[in-house]
Rosetta silent file (secondary structure, phi, psi, omega in degrees, C-alpha in Angstrom):
SEQUENCE: MMKELFKSNNMVELSWAKVTLENAGIPVFVFDQNINLVEGNIGIFPRRVMVNDEDHNQAESVLKEKRLELDRNFSS
SCORE:     score description
SCORE:     0.000 S_00000001
   1 L     0.000  162.808  176.760  282.596  189.896  258.702 S_00000001
   2 E  -116.643  155.355  177.734  281.359  190.525  255.144 S_00000001
   3 E  -133.104  145.611 -178.625  277.935  190.692  253.805 S_00000001
   4 E   -82.691  139.375 -177.351  276.723  190.133  250.290 S_00000001
   5 E   -97.847  -45.358  177.888  275.260  193.190  248.669 S_00000001
   6 E  -168.281  172.740  178.464  274.107  191.420  245.470 S_00000001
   7 E  -126.062  150.351 -177.340  274.921  188.830  242.883 S_00000001
   8 E  -164.465  144.513  166.309  275.284  189.330  239.076 S_00000001
   9 L   -95.910   -4.198 -176.821  276.596  187.671  235.895 S_00000001
  10 L   -90.530  110.076 -173.316  276.774  191.151  234.306 S_00000001
  11 H   -68.044  -30.143  172.969  280.387  192.196  234.260 S_00000001
  12 H   -66.357  -40.769 -177.585  279.370  195.798  233.489 S_00000001
  13 H   -71.471  -37.552  167.509  277.101  195.997  236.418 S_00000001
  14 H   -54.762  -46.227 -178.497  279.871  194.485  238.645 S_00000001
  15 H   -66.958  -48.388 -174.399  282.365  196.984  237.489 S_00000001
  16 H   -61.837  -48.459 -174.959  280.013  199.960  237.814 S_00000001
  17 H   -67.498  -36.137  177.749  278.995  198.955  241.335 S_00000001
  18 H   -67.666  -42.524  174.937  282.776  198.323  242.494 S_00000001
  19 H   -64.121  -47.726 -173.491  283.741  201.868  241.191 S_00000001
  20 H   -62.675  -43.723  177.144  280.692  203.537  242.427 S_00000001
  21 H   -72.905  -40.190  174.690  281.143  202.195  245.916 S_00000001
  22 H   -53.135  -46.099  178.951  284.927  202.757  245.938 S_00000001
  23 H   -59.053  -30.475 -172.849  284.314  206.408  244.910 S_00000001
  24 L   -93.615   13.514  171.159  281.985  206.686  247.939 S_00000001
  25 L    81.178   16.183 -178.203  284.808  205.426  250.159 S_00000001
  26 L   -97.734  115.787  170.953  283.309  201.844  250.631 S_00000001
  27 L   -62.773  132.712 -178.111  285.699  198.946  250.326 S_00000001
  28 L  -122.842  144.652  177.246  284.285  196.383  247.894 S_00000001
  29 E  -134.369  134.633  178.609  285.176  192.755  247.228 S_00000001
  30 E  -110.132  111.377  177.445  283.894  190.764  244.213 S_00000001
  31 E   -93.269  153.341  177.953  283.897  187.030  245.047 S_00000001
  32 L    77.735   20.600  179.395  283.896  184.185  242.705 S_00000001
  33 H   -61.138  -34.730 -173.603  285.801  186.116  240.057 S_00000001
  34 H   -95.743   19.210  179.701  287.919  183.133  239.173 S_00000001
  35 H   -71.988  -24.399  177.342  284.974  180.764  238.710 S_00000001
  36 H   -53.967  -26.631  173.810  285.616  181.374  234.982 S_00000001
  37 H   -68.412  -19.944  170.660  288.296  178.840  235.130 S_00000001
  38 H   -86.877  -47.465 -171.398  285.660  176.220  235.865 S_00000001
  39 H   -80.287  -19.860  179.847  282.892  177.613  233.809 S_00000001
  40 L    75.565   43.899 -179.846  285.038  178.395  230.624 S_00000001
  41 L    40.827   37.530  178.043  283.905  182.110  230.646 S_00000001
  42 L   -91.998   -6.381  173.140  280.372  181.320  229.691 S_00000001
  43 L    76.231   28.936  179.827  278.935  183.500  232.530 S_00000001
  44 L   -94.433  -10.772  179.021  276.635  181.095  234.169 S_00000001
  45 L  -111.729  121.213  179.997  277.833  181.514  237.780 S_00000001
  46 L   -64.438  146.225  169.789  277.053  184.825  239.423 S_00000001
  47 E  -102.021  149.842 -166.398  279.724  186.793  241.169 S_00000001
  48 E  -107.327  124.994  167.385  278.970  188.106  244.692 S_00000001
  49 E   -83.782  121.279 -170.546  279.625  191.782  245.545 S_00000001
  50 E  -125.197  143.072  172.347  280.547  191.802  249.159 S_00000001
  51 E  -132.942  165.627  176.070  281.072  194.702  251.722 S_00000001
  52 E   -65.194  147.697  173.751  281.955  194.876  255.370 S_00000001
  53 H   -43.914  -48.785 -173.754  279.102  194.433  257.634 S_00000001
  54 H   -72.325  -17.865  179.023  279.242  197.893  258.971 S_00000001
  55 H   -86.780   -8.900 -168.100  279.239  199.338  255.296 S_00000001
  56 H   -59.727  -54.983 -176.190  276.202  197.286  254.122 S_00000001
  57 H   -56.694  -45.152  178.871  273.563  199.840  254.706 S_00000001
  58 H   -62.588  -40.281 -178.299  275.448  202.759  253.300 S_00000001
  59 H   -62.264  -45.666  175.321  276.458  200.710  250.251 S_00000001
  60 H   -53.730  -48.010 -178.819  272.827  199.726  249.656 S_00000001
  61 H   -66.475  -40.387  177.937  271.869  203.394  249.799 S_00000001
  62 H   -61.272  -50.362 -177.627  274.696  204.552  247.537 S_00000001
  63 H   -68.227  -31.400  177.431  273.859  202.079  244.816 S_00000001
  64 H   -60.113  -56.313 -175.467  270.068  202.826  245.127 S_00000001
  65 H   -55.285  -44.826  178.397  270.678  206.512  244.794 S_00000001
  66 H   -65.803  -45.240  179.460  273.088  206.059  241.724 S_00000001
  67 H   -58.422  -41.883 -179.118  270.660  203.694  240.041 S_00000001
  68 H   -59.199  -47.581 -177.521  267.792  206.238  240.457 S_00000001
  69 H   -64.606  -38.578  173.802  270.061  208.894  239.015 S_00000001
  70 H   -60.905  -48.609 -179.093  270.924  206.740  236.005 S_00000001
  71 H   -54.898  -47.118 -177.917  267.264  205.970  235.443 S_00000001
  72 H   -66.370  -39.870  174.692  266.380  209.731  235.558 S_00000001
  73 H   -64.183  -32.531 -177.342  269.154  210.529  233.170 S_00000001
  74 H   -88.965  -18.550 -170.817  268.267  207.836  230.637 S_00000001
  75 H   -93.275  -10.965 -172.525  264.487  208.422  230.876 S_00000001
  76 L   -84.683    0.000    0.000  264.825  212.241  230.075 S_00000001
């Protein structure tokens, strides 16, 4: 089974999360990517970042750590 990690309309955040998790060896799936066919690329429907159930806790930890690292780097 898969579990939702988070939802976002922000394509930069989605791309960052996907690359960050893949670099940590965690398979990532972004659901609802093709919803733009319905919405006309206006970005109102969030995309869902999904991971395998067994990877969920590690994925949350990796993203939390990397976000804190980014915050520290940009606040200095």
